[in-house]
C-alpha positions, 0 to 999 in steps of 0.5 A: 336903839331898840335892840340896845334898850332890850339888852339893857332891860335884860341885864338890869332885870336879871341883876335886880331880881337876883339881888332882891331875892333875899330881901323877903325870900329869906325872911318869911319865917321872921315875918310870920313870927312877927306877924303872929306876935301882933307886930305891924306888917306895913312898917316891916315891908316898908323898912325892908324896901327902904333898906334896899334903896342904897343897894339900888343906887349902887347897882344903878351906879355900877350898871351906868359906869359899865354902860358908859364904858361900852356904849356911846350914848347920844343922851344930851345930859349926863342925868337921863341914863342913870335915872332910866337905869334907877327906875328899871332897877326899882321895877326889877327889885319889886318884881324880885320881891313878888317872886320871892314871896311866891317861890323859895329864895334860891329859885327866884333868880331862875324864875326871874329869868323866865319872867324877865324874858316874858316881859322883855320879849312879849311886853316891851313893845320891841317885838310888837309895837303899838302899831301892830297890837291894839292893846284895847283888844287884849284881855284885861290882865294882859292890858294891865301887864302891858301898862306895868311893863318896866321894859316897855317904858325903858325901851320907849324912854331910851329911844327918845333919849337917843334920837332927840340928839338928831332933832337939830344938826349938831355940827357943820354949816347947818348947825342948829337947823332941823334935820 
């Protein structure tokens, strides 16, 4: 289940960062012009983020439908997986916003691949779980990045969603009994 969660994280982050690159990346000139004119910056950012919420919902829906078509999930109800995907899309869109402020909008998807690889491989807990890494021994910046890692939380939540099916025997003569 962890491998599936890692690949799902890759897919969502790549798509989310690439989709959100133009939200602020193509608007830097407009932002500086409005800021120089004395307009408020917080409503500007809030408006841009709120305008992206329908895109996040549509991306979540598309990814969830593709997931249903290819993967037999053990999720006990139909709501858990889309909520998980929505949370990771929100995280990846915000990562795309930050990256689009650091580099040109056309370079954000490429930088997003690098950052996604770092987050998913190094900070998802899939390659080195908490039992192997004492997070308190790491530098404070790495601790902060570990705590904010969307792939880490998705990997843990996906695993819990998938294995809770096995808490009780689902069918047969021992149906309802603990495994």
